[in-house]
C-alpha positions as CSV (number, residue, x, y, z in Angstrom):
1,S,111.3,232.4,21.8
2,D,112.9,230.1,19.2
3,S,111.2,227.0,20.7
4,L,107.9,228.8,20.7
5,T,108.3,229.8,17.1
6,R,109.1,226.2,16.2
7,Q,106.0,225.0,18.1
8,L,103.8,227.5,16.3
9,L,105.3,226.4,13.0
10,V,104.6,222.8,13.7
11,I,101.0,223.6,14.7
12,S,100.6,225.7,11.5
13,L,102.0,222.9,9.3
14,G,99.8,220.3,11.1
15,T,96.8,222.5,10.4
16,E,97.7,222.8,6.7
17,S,98.2,219.0,6.4
18,L,94.8,218.4,8.1
19,R,93.2,220.9,5.7
20,E,94.9,219.2,2.7
21,R,93.8,215.8,4.0
22,D,90.2,217.0,4.4
23,F,90.3,218.5,0.9
24,L,91.6,215.2,-0.6
25,T,89.0,213.1,1.2
26,Q,86.3,215.5,0.0
27,S,87.6,215.6,-3.6
28,E,87.9,211.8,-3.7
29,S,84.3,211.4,-2.5
30,Q,83.2,213.9,-5.2
31,Q,85.1,212.1,-8.0
32,P,82.7,210.7,-10.6
33,K,82.4,206.9,-10.6
34,I,83.6,205.6,-14.0
35,Q,84.4,202.3,-15.5
36,L,86.6,201.6,-18.6
37,R,86.6,199.0,-21.3
38,L,88.6,198.3,-24.5
39,A,86.4,198.0,-27.6
40,G,86.6,198.4,-31.4
41,N,88.5,196.6,-34.2
42,K,91.1,195.0,-31.9
43,R,93.5,192.2,-32.6
44,K,94.5,191.5,-29.0
45,H,92.5,191.4,-25.8
46,Y,94.8,194.0,-24.2
47,E,94.3,196.7,-26.9
48,G,91.4,198.7,-28.3
49,R,89.4,201.9,-28.3
50,L,89.2,203.3,-24.8
51,E,85.7,203.7,-23.7
52,V,84.2,205.2,-20.5
53,F,81.0,204.3,-18.7
54,Y,79.6,207.5,-17.0
55,N,76.1,208.6,-16.1
56,N,74.7,205.2,-17.2
57,E,76.1,205.6,-20.7
58,W,79.2,204.4,-22.6
59,G,81.2,207.0,-24.5
60,T,84.7,207.6,-25.9
61,I,87.8,209.8,-25.2
62,C,89.2,212.4,-27.6
63,D,92.9,212.2,-28.5
64,D,93.5,215.9,-27.9
65,D,96.4,216.2,-25.4
66,F,96.2,212.5,-24.6
67,S,99.6,211.1,-23.6
68,I,101.3,207.9,-22.7
69,L,100.9,209.0,-19.0
70,A,97.1,208.9,-19.5
71,A,97.4,205.5,-21.2
72,Q,99.4,204.2,-18.2
73,V,96.6,205.3,-15.8
74,A,93.9,203.8,-18.0
75,C,95.7,200.4,-18.4
76,R,96.3,200.1,-14.7
77,E,92.7,200.9,-14.0
78,L,91.8,198.1,-16.5
79,G,94.0,195.7,-14.5
80,F,97.1,195.6,-16.6
81,L,100.6,196.4,-15.4
82,G,100.9,199.5,-17.6
83,A,100.7,200.8,-21.2
84,V,102.9,200.1,-24.2
85,S,101.5,202.8,-26.4
86,W,98.4,204.8,-27.4
87,S,96.9,205.6,-30.8
88,P,95.1,208.7,-32.0
89,S,92.6,209.2,-34.9
90,A,90.3,206.2,-34.2
91,K,92.8,203.5,-35.1
92,F,90.5,200.9,-33.5
93,G,87.5,202.3,-35.3
94,Q,85.0,205.1,-34.5
95,G,82.9,204.7,-31.4
96,E,79.3,205.8,-30.8
97,G,77.4,208.0,-28.4
98,R,78.9,210.7,-26.3
99,I,82.6,211.8,-26.2
100,W,82.9,211.9,-22.5
101,L,86.5,213.2,-22.0
102,D,88.6,215.7,-23.9
103,N,92.0,217.4,-23.2
104,V,92.9,214.8,-20.6
105,H,96.1,215.6,-18.7
106,C,97.5,212.9,-16.4
107,T,100.7,212.8,-14.3
108,G,100.7,209.0,-14.5
109,R,100.3,208.6,-10.8
110,E,96.5,208.8,-10.7
111,K,94.5,205.7,-9.7
112,S,91.7,206.5,-12.1
113,L,91.3,208.5,-15.3
114,A,88.6,210.4,-13.4
115,E,91.3,212.0,-11.3
116,C,93.1,213.5,-14.3
117,P,92.2,217.1,-15.2
118,S,90.1,217.5,-18.3
119,N,87.5,219.8,-19.8
120,G,85.0,218.0,-17.7
121,F,82.6,215.1,-18.6
122,G,80.7,215.7,-21.8
123,V,82.6,218.9,-22.7
124,S,84.3,218.3,-26.0
125,D,84.7,219.8,-29.5
126,C,85.8,216.5,-31.0
127,R,84.4,214.0,-33.5
128,H,84.6,210.2,-33.3
129,S,87.3,210.3,-35.9
130,E,89.5,211.4,-33.0
131,D,88.7,208.6,-30.6
132,V,91.7,207.5,-28.7
133,G,93.0,203.9,-28.3
134,V,95.5,202.2,-26.1
135,I,97.7,199.1,-26.2
136,C,98.4,197.8,-22.7
137,N,101.1,195.6,-21.3
138,Q,99.5,192.1,-21.7
139,K,100.6,191.1,-18.1
140,R,97.9,191.7,-15.5
141,I,98.3,193.1,-12.0
142,P,98.5,190.0,-9.8
143,G,95.2,189.4,-8.0
144,H,93.7,192.6,-9.4
145,R,90.0,192.8,-8.6
146,F,87.6,195.4,-9.7
147,I,85.1,196.5,-7.1
148,N,81.7,196.6,-8.8
149,T,80.0,199.9,-7.8
150,M,77.2,199.9,-10.4
151,N,75.3,197.4,-12.4
152,N,76.2,198.4,-15.9
153,N,77.1,195.2,-17.9
154,V,80.7,196.3,-18.2
155,E,82.9,194.1,-20.3
156,T,85.8,193.4,-18.0
157,L,84.9,190.4,-15.9
158,E,88.6,189.4,-15.5
159,E,89.1,192.5,-13.4
160,R,86.5,191.3,-10.9
161,V,88.1,187.8,-10.6
162,E,91.6,186.4,-10.5
163,E,91.3,183.2,-12.4
164,I,88.9,180.9,-14.2
165,R,89.1,177.1,-14.5
166,I,87.3,173.9,-15.6
167,R,87.4,171.5,-12.6
168,P,86.8,167.9,-13.5
169,I,85.0,165.4,-11.3
170,S,87.1,162.7,-9.6
171,S,86.4,160.0,-12.3
172,H,87.8,162.4,-15.0
173,L,90.9,163.5,-13.1
174,K,93.3,161.5,-15.2
175,R,91.9,162.5,-18.6
176,I,94.2,164.6,-20.7
177,P,93.1,167.1,-21.8
178,V,90.5,168.2,-19.3
179,T,87.4,168.6,-21.5
180,E,84.6,168.5,-19.0
181,G,83.9,169.8,-15.5
182,Y,82.6,172.7,-13.3
183,V,83.3,176.2,-14.4
184,E,84.8,177.9,-11.4
185,I,85.9,181.5,-10.7
186,K,88.6,182.5,-8.2
187,E,87.4,185.5,-6.2
188,R,89.3,186.9,-3.2
189,G,91.5,183.7,-3.2
190,K,88.5,181.3,-3.1
191,W,87.2,179.2,-5.9
192,R,83.4,179.7,-6.5
193,Q,81.0,178.0,-8.8
194,I,78.6,179.8,-11.1
195,C,74.8,179.4,-10.9
196,D,73.3,178.1,-14.1
197,E,70.2,180.3,-13.9
198,E,71.3,182.8,-16.6
199,W,73.9,180.5,-18.2
200,T,73.6,179.9,-22.0
201,P,75.3,177.6,-24.6
202,L,77.0,180.7,-26.0
203,N,78.8,181.0,-22.6
204,N,79.9,177.3,-23.0
205,R,81.3,178.1,-26.4
206,V,83.5,180.9,-25.0
207,V,84.8,178.8,-22.1
208,C,85.7,175.9,-24.4
209,G,87.4,178.3,-26.8
210,M,89.5,179.8,-24.0
211,Y,90.7,176.3,-23.2
212,G,91.7,175.4,-26.7
213,F,88.6,173.5,-27.9
214,P,86.7,174.3,-31.1
215,G,83.2,173.4,-29.8
216,E,81.0,172.2,-26.9
217,K,78.6,169.3,-26.4
218,N,76.0,168.0,-24.0
219,Y,77.0,166.0,-20.9
220,N,75.4,163.5,-18.5
221,N,73.4,165.9,-16.3
222,K,72.4,163.2,-13.8
223,V,75.9,162.7,-12.5
224,Y,76.5,166.3,-11.8
225,K,73.0,166.8,-10.3
226,S,73.7,163.9,-7.9
227,L,77.1,165.3,-6.9
228,S,75.7,168.8,-6.4
229,M,73.1,167.4,-3.9
230,R,75.9,166.1,-1.6
231,K,78.1,169.2,-1.5
232,K,77.7,172.6,0.0
233,K,77.4,175.4,-2.7
234,N,79.7,178.3,-2.9
235,Y,78.3,180.4,-5.7
236,W,79.8,183.5,-7.3
237,G,77.3,186.4,-7.1
238,F,76.8,187.3,-10.8
239,S,75.5,185.9,-14.0
240,V,77.4,186.2,-17.3
241,N,76.1,187.1,-20.8
242,C,78.3,186.1,-23.8
243,T,77.6,186.5,-27.5
244,G,79.7,183.5,-28.3
245,N,82.3,185.5,-30.2
246,E,84.4,186.6,-27.2
247,A,88.0,185.3,-27.0
248,H,87.8,185.1,-23.3
249,L,85.1,185.0,-20.6
250,S,86.6,188.4,-19.4
251,S,85.3,190.0,-22.6
252,C,81.6,188.9,-21.9
253,R,79.2,191.3,-20.3
254,L,78.4,190.9,-16.6
255,G,74.8,190.1,-16.0
256,K,72.6,191.0,-13.1
257,P,73.7,190.1,-9.5
258,L,72.1,186.8,-8.5
259,E,69.8,186.6,-5.4
260,L,71.1,183.5,-3.6
261,K,68.6,181.7,-1.3
262,R,69.3,181.1,2.3
263,N,70.4,177.5,1.8
264,G,73.1,178.7,-0.7
265,T,71.2,177.6,-3.8
266,C,70.0,179.7,-6.7
267,G,67.0,179.2,-9.1
268,R,67.3,175.6,-10.1
269,G,70.2,175.3,-7.7
270,L,72.8,173.7,-10.0
271,P,76.4,174.8,-10.7
272,V,77.5,175.4,-14.3
273,V,79.1,172.5,-16.1
274,V,80.8,172.7,-19.5
275,S,81.7,169.8,-21.8
276,C,84.0,170.6,-24.7
277,V,84.9,168.8,-28.0
278,P,88.7,168.6,-28.6
279,G,90.1,168.9,-32.1
280,R,91.2,165.6,-33.7
281,A,94.9,166.2,-32.8
282,F,94.1,166.6,-29.1
283,A,91.5,163.9,-28.6
284,P,92.0,161.8,-25.4
285,S,93.5,158.4,-26.1
286,S,90.8,156.1,-27.4
287,S,90.0,152.8,-25.8
288,T,91.3,149.6,-27.4
289,G,89.6,148.3,-30.5
290,F,89.5,149.0,-34.2
291,R,89.0,152.6,-35.3
292,K,87.3,153.3,-38.5
293,A,89.7,154.2,-41.3
294,Y,89.0,157.7,-42.8
295,R,90.3,159.7,-45.6
296,P,91.2,163.1,-44.3
297,E,89.5,165.8,-46.3
298,Q,91.6,168.4,-48.2
299,P,91.6,171.4,-45.8
300,L,90.7,174.8,-47.2
301,V,92.8,176.6,-44.6
302,R,96.2,175.9,-43.1
303,L,98.9,177.6,-40.9
304,R,102.5,178.0,-42.0
305,G,105.6,179.4,-40.4
306,G,104.5,179.4,-36.8
307,S,107.1,178.5,-34.1
308,N,104.6,176.7,-31.8
309,I,101.4,174.6,-32.0
310,G,98.4,176.5,-33.1
311,E,100.0,179.5,-34.6
312,G,101.1,180.5,-38.1
313,R,100.5,182.5,-41.3
314,V,97.0,181.9,-42.6
315,E,96.9,180.3,-46.0
316,V,93.7,179.4,-48.0
317,L,93.2,177.1,-51.0
318,K,91.6,178.5,-54.1
319,N,91.3,176.7,-57.5
320,G,93.9,174.2,-56.2
321,V,96.5,176.8,-55.4
322,W,97.5,177.9,-51.8
323,G,97.6,181.7,-51.2
324,T,97.7,184.1,-48.3
325,V,95.2,186.5,-46.6
326,C,95.8,190.3,-46.6
327,D,95.7,191.9,-43.2
328,D,93.3,194.7,-44.0
329,N,90.5,194.6,-41.3
330,W,92.0,191.4,-39.9
331,N,90.7,190.9,-36.4
332,L,90.1,188.4,-33.5
333,R,86.8,187.3,-34.9
334,A,88.2,186.2,-38.2
335,A,91.2,184.7,-36.5
336,T,89.0,182.7,-34.2
337,I,87.1,181.2,-37.2
338,V,90.5,180.0,-38.5
339,C,91.5,178.5,-35.1
340,R,88.2,176.7,-34.6
341,E,88.2,175.4,-38.2
342,L,91.6,173.8,-37.6
343,G,90.7,172.1,-34.3
344,F,92.0,174.7,-31.9
345,G,90.1,177.0,-29.5
346,S,89.5,180.8,-29.9
347,A,92.2,183.1,-31.1
348,K,94.6,184.7,-28.6
349,E,96.0,187.1,-31.3
350,A,95.2,188.2,-34.8
351,L,98.6,189.1,-36.2
352,T,99.3,191.5,-39.1
353,G,102.3,192.7,-41.1
354,A,103.6,189.2,-41.9
355,K,104.8,188.8,-38.3
356,L,105.0,185.0,-38.8
357,G,106.8,185.3,-42.1
358,Q,105.8,186.1,-45.7
359,G,104.1,183.6,-48.0
360,M,104.6,183.0,-51.7
361,G,102.2,182.9,-54.6
362,P,98.8,184.8,-54.8
363,V,97.0,186.8,-52.1
364,H,93.5,185.2,-52.2
365,M,91.5,187.1,-49.6
366,N,91.3,190.8,-48.5
367,E,89.1,192.8,-46.1
368,V,87.7,189.6,-44.4
369,E,84.6,190.1,-42.3
370,C,83.2,187.2,-40.3
371,S,80.0,186.9,-38.1
372,G,81.9,184.6,-35.8
373,F,79.8,181.5,-36.4
374,E,81.1,180.4,-39.9
375,K,82.4,176.9,-40.2
376,S,85.3,178.1,-42.4
377,L,87.1,181.3,-43.1
378,T,86.1,180.8,-46.8
379,D,82.5,181.2,-45.7
380,C,83.2,184.8,-44.5
381,Y,82.6,187.9,-46.6
382,F,85.8,189.1,-48.2
383,N,87.1,191.1,-51.1
384,N,88.5,189.1,-54.0
385,D,90.5,192.1,-55.2
386,A,93.7,192.1,-53.3
387,L,95.3,194.9,-55.4
388,G,97.8,196.8,-53.3
389,C,98.3,193.9,-50.9
390,S,101.8,192.5,-50.8
391,H,103.1,189.5,-48.8
392,E,104.4,192.1,-46.3
393,E,100.8,192.3,-45.2
394,D,100.2,188.6,-44.7
395,A,97.8,187.8,-41.8
396,A,98.6,185.3,-39.1
397,V,97.0,183.9,-35.9
398,R,97.9,182.5,-32.5
399,C,95.3,180.1,-31.1
400,N,94.4,178.8,-27.7
401,I,95.4,175.1,-27.4
402,P,94.4,172.5,-24.8
403,A,96.7,171.9,-21.8
404,M,98.2,168.6,-22.8
405,G,101.0,168.6,-20.2
406,F,103.7,168.1,-22.9
407,Q,106.1,170.5,-21.2
408,K,106.0,168.6,-17.9
409,R,107.5,165.5,-19.5
410,I,110.6,167.0,-21.0
411,R,113.3,169.4,-20.0
412,L,116.6,170.9,-21.1
413,S,119.5,170.5,-18.7
414,G,122.9,172.1,-18.3
415,G,122.6,174.8,-21.0
416,R,123.9,178.3,-20.8
417,N,120.3,179.6,-21.0
418,P,116.7,178.2,-20.9
419,Y,116.7,177.7,-24.7
420,E,119.4,175.1,-24.9
421,G,120.7,172.0,-23.1
422,R,120.7,168.2,-23.0
423,V,117.3,166.7,-23.7
424,E,115.9,164.8,-20.7
425,V,112.5,163.0,-20.7
426,L,110.3,161.7,-18.0
427,T,109.5,158.1,-18.4
428,E,108.0,155.2,-16.3
429,K,110.5,152.7,-15.0
430,N,109.6,149.9,-12.6
431,G,106.4,151.6,-11.6
432,S,107.9,155.0,-10.9
433,L,108.7,158.1,-13.0
434,V,112.3,158.8,-13.7
435,W,114.3,161.4,-15.8
436,G,116.7,160.1,-18.4
437,T,118.5,161.1,-21.6
438,V,117.8,160.5,-25.3
439,C,120.2,158.4,-27.5
440,S,121.9,160.8,-30.0
441,E,122.4,158.1,-32.7
442,N,120.8,159.6,-35.9
443,W,119.6,162.6,-33.9
444,G,119.0,165.5,-36.2
445,M,117.3,168.8,-36.8
446,V,113.9,167.4,-37.4
447,E,113.9,165.6,-34.0
448,A,115.3,168.8,-32.4
449,M,112.4,170.8,-33.9
450,V,109.8,168.5,-32.2
451,V,111.6,169.0,-28.8
452,C,111.6,172.8,-29.1
453,R,107.9,172.7,-30.1
454,Q,107.0,170.4,-27.2
455,L,108.7,172.8,-24.8
456,G,107.0,175.9,-26.3
457,L,110.4,177.3,-27.2
458,G,109.8,177.8,-30.9
459,F,112.2,176.3,-33.6
460,A,115.4,174.4,-33.2
461,S,118.5,176.2,-34.3
462,Y,120.9,173.3,-33.6
463,A,120.8,169.6,-32.9
464,F,123.7,168.2,-30.9
465,Q,124.9,164.6,-30.9
466,E,127.4,165.3,-28.1
467,T,126.6,167.2,-24.9
468,W,129.7,166.5,-22.7
469,Y,130.1,170.3,-22.3
470,W,126.7,170.5,-20.5
471,A,126.7,169.2,-17.0
472,G,123.2,167.8,-16.8
473,D,121.6,166.1,-13.8
474,A,123.9,163.1,-13.0
475,S,120.8,161.1,-11.9
476,A,119.4,161.4,-15.4
477,D,122.4,160.1,-17.3
478,N,120.8,156.8,-18.3
479,V,119.3,156.5,-21.8
480,V,115.6,156.1,-21.6
481,M,114.7,156.7,-25.2
482,S,116.5,155.5,-28.4
483,G,115.9,155.1,-32.1
484,V,114.0,158.4,-32.3
485,R,112.8,159.3,-35.9
486,C,110.4,162.1,-36.3
487,S,108.5,163.4,-39.4
488,G,108.5,166.9,-38.0
489,T,104.7,167.3,-37.5
490,E,104.6,165.6,-34.0
491,M,103.6,167.7,-31.0
492,S,105.8,165.7,-28.6
493,L,108.9,163.4,-28.8
494,P,107.0,160.2,-27.7
495,Q,104.7,160.6,-30.7
496,C,107.8,160.0,-33.0
497,L,108.9,156.5,-33.9
498,H,111.3,155.1,-31.3
499,H,112.4,151.8,-29.9
500,G,110.0,151.8,-27.0
501,K,111.0,149.9,-23.8
502,H,113.8,148.0,-25.6
503,I,116.6,150.6,-25.5
504,S,119.4,150.2,-28.1
505,C,122.2,152.8,-27.9
506,P,125.7,151.6,-28.7
507,K,127.5,154.8,-27.5
508,G,125.3,155.2,-24.5
509,G,124.1,158.4,-22.9
510,G,126.3,160.8,-20.8
511,R,128.5,162.8,-23.1
512,F,126.7,161.3,-26.2
513,A,123.2,162.3,-25.1
514,A,121.0,164.3,-27.5
515,G,120.9,168.1,-27.1
516,V,119.1,171.0,-28.7
517,S,119.3,174.8,-29.0
518,C,116.0,176.6,-29.6
519,S,115.0,179.9,-31.1
520,D,111.8,181.8,-31.5
521,S,112.4,182.5,-35.2
522,A,113.9,180.7,-38.2
523,P,114.7,181.3,-41.8
524,D,112.6,179.9,-44.7
525,L,114.1,179.4,-48.1
526,V,111.9,179.2,-51.2
527,L,113.0,178.8,-54.8
528,N,111.5,181.0,-57.5
529,A,109.8,178.3,-59.6
530,Q,108.8,180.7,-62.4
531,L,112.4,181.8,-63.0
532,V,113.5,178.2,-63.4
533,E,110.8,177.7,-65.9
534,H,111.7,180.8,-67.9
535,T,115.4,180.4,-68.0
536,T,115.9,176.7,-68.9
537,Y,117.9,175.8,-72.0
538,L,120.4,173.3,-73.4
539,E,124.0,173.9,-74.0
540,D,126.6,171.6,-75.6
541,R,130.0,172.5,-74.0
542,P,133.5,171.0,-74.8
543,M,135.3,169.1,-72.1
544,Y,138.3,171.4,-72.2
545,A,136.1,174.2,-70.8
546,L,134.7,172.0,-68.1
547,Q,137.8,171.0,-66.2
548,C,137.0,173.0,-63.1
549,A,133.5,171.5,-63.0
550,L,134.9,168.0,-63.5
551,E,137.1,168.5,-60.4
552,E,134.0,169.5,-58.4
553,N,132.0,166.5,-59.6
554,C,129.5,168.7,-61.4
555,L,129.4,166.3,-64.4
556,S,128.0,162.7,-64.6
557,S,130.4,159.9,-64.0
558,T,130.9,159.1,-67.7
559,A,132.5,162.5,-68.2
560,K,135.8,161.2,-66.7
561,K,136.2,158.8,-69.6
562,N,135.9,161.5,-72.3
563,D,138.7,163.3,-74.0
564,H,139.2,167.1,-74.1
565,S,137.6,167.4,-77.6
566,S,134.3,165.7,-76.7
567,Y,131.1,167.6,-75.7
568,R,128.7,167.4,-72.7
569,R,125.1,168.3,-73.0
570,L,124.0,170.5,-70.1
571,L,120.5,171.4,-68.9
572,R,121.0,175.0,-67.7
573,F,118.8,177.3,-65.7
574,S,118.9,180.1,-63.1
575,S,117.9,179.6,-59.5
576,Q,116.8,182.4,-57.2
577,I,116.5,181.4,-53.6
578,H,114.5,183.8,-51.3
579,N,114.6,183.9,-47.6
580,V,111.0,184.7,-46.6
581,G,111.4,183.6,-42.9
582,R,112.0,185.6,-39.8
583,S,115.7,185.2,-39.3
584,D,118.8,185.1,-41.5
585,F,119.9,181.8,-43.1
586,R,123.4,181.1,-42.0
587,P,125.6,178.1,-42.8
588,K,125.9,175.5,-40.2
589,L,129.7,175.5,-40.2
590,G,131.9,178.3,-39.0
591,Y,134.8,180.0,-41.0
592,H,137.3,177.3,-39.9
593,A,135.4,174.5,-41.6
594,W,134.7,176.3,-45.0
595,T,136.3,174.9,-48.1
596,W,138.4,176.9,-50.5
597,H,137.7,176.2,-54.2
598,E,140.6,177.2,-56.4
599,C,138.6,177.0,-59.6
600,H,135.9,179.4,-58.4
601,R,138.3,181.5,-56.2
602,H,136.0,181.6,-53.1
603,Y,135.0,179.6,-50.0
604,H,132.1,177.3,-50.0
605,S,130.3,177.4,-46.7
606,M,128.0,174.4,-47.1
607,E,129.0,171.0,-48.4
608,V,125.4,170.1,-49.5
609,F,123.0,173.0,-50.2
610,T,120.9,171.9,-53.2
611,H,120.3,168.8,-55.2
612,Y,119.4,169.1,-58.9
613,D,117.9,165.9,-60.3
614,L,116.1,164.6,-63.5
615,L,113.7,161.9,-62.6
616,S,111.6,159.4,-64.7
617,L,107.8,159.7,-64.3
618,N,107.9,156.9,-61.7
619,G,110.5,158.8,-59.6
620,T,113.7,157.0,-60.7
621,K,116.7,159.3,-60.9
622,V,118.2,159.4,-64.5
623,A,120.6,162.3,-64.1
624,E,121.8,164.6,-61.4
625,G,123.6,167.8,-60.9
626,H,126.2,168.0,-58.1
627,K,125.7,171.5,-56.9
628,A,127.2,170.2,-53.7
629,S,128.8,173.3,-52.3
630,F,127.5,176.8,-52.3
631,C,128.7,180.3,-51.5
632,L,125.8,182.0,-49.9
633,E,125.3,185.7,-50.4
634,D,122.7,188.5,-50.8
635,T,122.4,189.1,-54.6
636,Q,119.4,191.4,-54.2
637,C,117.0,192.5,-51.5
638,D,113.5,193.9,-51.2
639,E,113.3,197.7,-51.1
640,G,114.6,199.1,-47.8
641,I,116.6,196.1,-46.8
642,Q,120.4,196.2,-46.8
643,K,122.6,193.4,-48.1
644,R,124.6,191.8,-45.3
645,Y,126.4,188.9,-46.8
646,V,129.0,188.7,-49.6
647,C,131.3,185.9,-50.6
648,A,134.2,188.0,-51.8
649,N,137.3,188.4,-49.6
650,F,136.4,185.7,-47.2
651,G,133.2,187.6,-46.3
652,E,130.3,186.6,-44.1
653,Q,128.0,184.2,-45.9
654,G,124.3,183.8,-45.6
655,I,120.9,185.1,-46.9
656,T,119.2,188.0,-45.1
657,V,115.5,188.0,-44.5
658,G,113.9,189.7,-47.5
659,C,116.8,189.0,-49.7
660,W,117.7,186.3,-52.3
661,D,120.7,184.5,-53.6
662,T,120.7,184.2,-57.4
663,Y,122.8,181.6,-59.3
664,R,122.6,182.6,-62.9
665,H,122.3,180.0,-65.6
666,D,125.8,180.8,-67.0
667,I,127.6,180.0,-63.7
668,D,129.7,176.8,-63.4
669,C,127.7,173.8,-62.0
670,Q,124.4,175.5,-62.4
671,W,123.2,172.6,-64.6
672,I,122.4,168.9,-64.9
673,D,124.6,166.9,-67.2
674,I,122.0,165.1,-69.5
675,T,124.5,163.8,-72.1
676,D,123.4,160.2,-71.4
677,V,119.7,160.8,-71.1
678,K,117.4,159.5,-73.8
679,P,114.5,161.6,-75.2
680,G,111.2,161.4,-73.3
681,D,109.1,162.9,-70.5
682,Y,110.7,163.6,-67.2
683,I,110.4,165.4,-63.9
684,F,112.9,168.1,-63.0
685,Q,113.5,168.5,-59.3
686,V,115.4,170.9,-57.1
687,V,115.8,170.4,-53.3
688,I,117.2,173.1,-51.1
689,N,118.9,172.3,-47.8
690,P,118.2,168.6,-48.4
691,N,119.9,167.2,-45.3
692,Y,118.2,169.8,-43.0
693,D,121.6,171.0,-42.0
694,V,120.1,174.4,-41.2
695,A,116.8,175.0,-39.3
696,E,113.9,176.4,-41.3
697,S,110.4,177.3,-40.3
698,D,108.9,175.3,-43.2
699,Y,110.7,172.5,-45.0
700,S,107.8,171.5,-47.2
701,N,108.5,174.4,-49.6
702,N,112.2,173.5,-50.0
703,I,111.3,171.3,-53.0
704,M,110.5,172.4,-56.5
705,K,109.3,170.2,-59.4
706,C,108.6,170.8,-63.1
707,K,107.3,168.7,-65.9
708,C,110.0,168.3,-68.6
709,R,110.0,167.0,-72.2
710,Y,113.2,166.3,-74.0
711,D,113.2,165.4,-77.8
712,G,117.0,164.9,-78.2
713,Y,117.5,168.5,-79.5
714,R,115.3,170.8,-77.4
715,I,113.8,170.8,-73.9
716,W,110.5,172.2,-72.6
717,M,110.0,173.0,-68.9
718,Y,106.4,173.6,-67.7
719,H,104.1,173.4,-64.6
720,C,106.9,174.3,-62.2
721,H,105.9,174.8,-58.6
722,T,107.2,174.5,-55.1
723,G,106.1,171.8,-52.6
724,G,103.0,172.7,-50.7
725,S,101.9,175.4,-53.1
726,R,99.2,173.3,-54.7
727,S,96.3,171.1,-53.5
728,S,97.2,167.5,-52.8
729,D,94.3,166.6,-55.1
730,M,96.2,168.3,-58.0
731,N,99.1,165.9,-58.0
732,E,100.5,166.2,-61.5
733,Y,103.3,163.7,-60.9
734,P,101.9,160.1,-60.8
735,G,103.5,157.9,-58.1
736,M,105.1,160.9,-56.4
737,S,104.2,163.1,-53.4
738,N,104.1,166.8,-53.8
739,Q,105.7,167.2,-50.4
740,L,109.3,166.9,-49.4
741,H,109.8,163.6,-47.6
742,F,111.5,163.7,-44.2
743,R,114.4,161.1,-44.5
């Protein structure tokens, strides 16, 4: 009887499972067919207002009862790995039309938002002020392909295909970057061409922008027509309809399915070809011959503080003064105008909240609105009134840049992590490519910065002249590059000055090869120029009160000959040094190498931190202050930021992000000894971190200059400003650059 009972139970359970399976099959077939898209005022392609296409109409979703579980389902349905967060109250702007879903409850395991219980389609008591938005994980599900079930011009082409490329013809294969070729789409693992029947120049603009190019141009159609006649066609089955403002072809609307003819052709029977115009910095190497000299125009827009090529805080020039852009309404469309204007492609990201560091000076633009076709950001509509905007709201961008292959020709070897190691470069030797090391003679932070930028690893944090502790590839020990001297603006190490094929490296490679350590963030020190201007004065001080300063070489050389009763004339001022970067400024040397100064009763962590100089109008130094060593600490910080560094009691030294170190005018050595200076007009100059001992995201603002007039009794300081804060056309110092020179 027990076995019979068991058999009946099994039959019963089997019947239940069959019923359940029948119910699931029936319910799945009855589920409404929907499609999703991300819309609204978004700053990234993987975020936005969540919209649903149902019953041939786009609508939104109410935020009532919406959860991160529902966001996970939506993001996976859109082809992303998952959700990062979701946003209520129409964060990405209010939608239009129907509010299709309300009170959505998901477990997170559903394959589609349509499977989640809700009030039902179109049943809602919400307004568009409650439209929900999602932020998805930017990584896509590998090979994800959306099966098109209805012709509805949905905006997510990338979900139907796996990849998009520009394939050059054989005669263009060796050109870098690839600027011209067939536009091809990977579908089900196969590359397919696009029929040009519905293709427009606006589509070209989007494709070029994706690949890092600011514009598109015409091409020789005869060559491609001839090639297409010889080869069998393999067309993708859809047309694409772009407005020209999309950051990626995946954001364009899908057009109607194409009716391909029996012989595999369509309409005019030609595959789509695109030809792009690279920015000046990325132009393919020109043929031999003379190039016309040109005077580069003063740009109206620039990027600062970015760790990689094509990214940074957006700054604009107004009335000769550089200022920042407030992030109110900052979006991908405005960011793309900046990117194209500077010779890059479309924007990958429109960053807010000073994510790439805070600027200094005025905020010039607020609430920027662009159509997407302006030549410059300054042509867009904007609000001159930036009241309420602080530098904590500085806007920034990350742009698409061309694939130049820089990263393939350099590597770091032997380090403890991918961000550090011995620098090894790929070079041609006897007709073949070999890896080798870089001579470390005169190797410094500026050269290391170029290496980290070339590798896409951000900023340099250290430059090493010995790498014996990193066991690199023994076959790459030989030095293949020497005499490297960079300005800091190069995109790759070979663009720096170097010896070329004639290697000269007395110490050789091996343990003395150059090395770097990279970081995705860096500090940025800026001197408060206005404070210097407002606190300058003269003081005559007796020598007997300057013995400590004399020991530290804070007086001019003639002071050693003076007796105790004589006086020295000192130009005194306060200096307030802000860290507006993205990481703390720390001294290069550790505790063990700090110097104890008996006079000042504290340790100095940097031997050379600032130079104070008085210069003649032609740039000759007439007096200098020897503020050689500094104790670095947080004197004050912005609201909400805690002080971390203090000099007392052998404490940690440094300057925290958002804090500043103030050296008051009445502190020893906070002066220039001008006892021997004659009356006249001069330039007063302060340089922070002059030897680049510590990495910074921007060295151009480390210099400050003022005009100075001395009549023998009084001194006037005026027109003080930091390097890079003014237009290069407003050079008030004849014979001198407004920028800090790199060695």
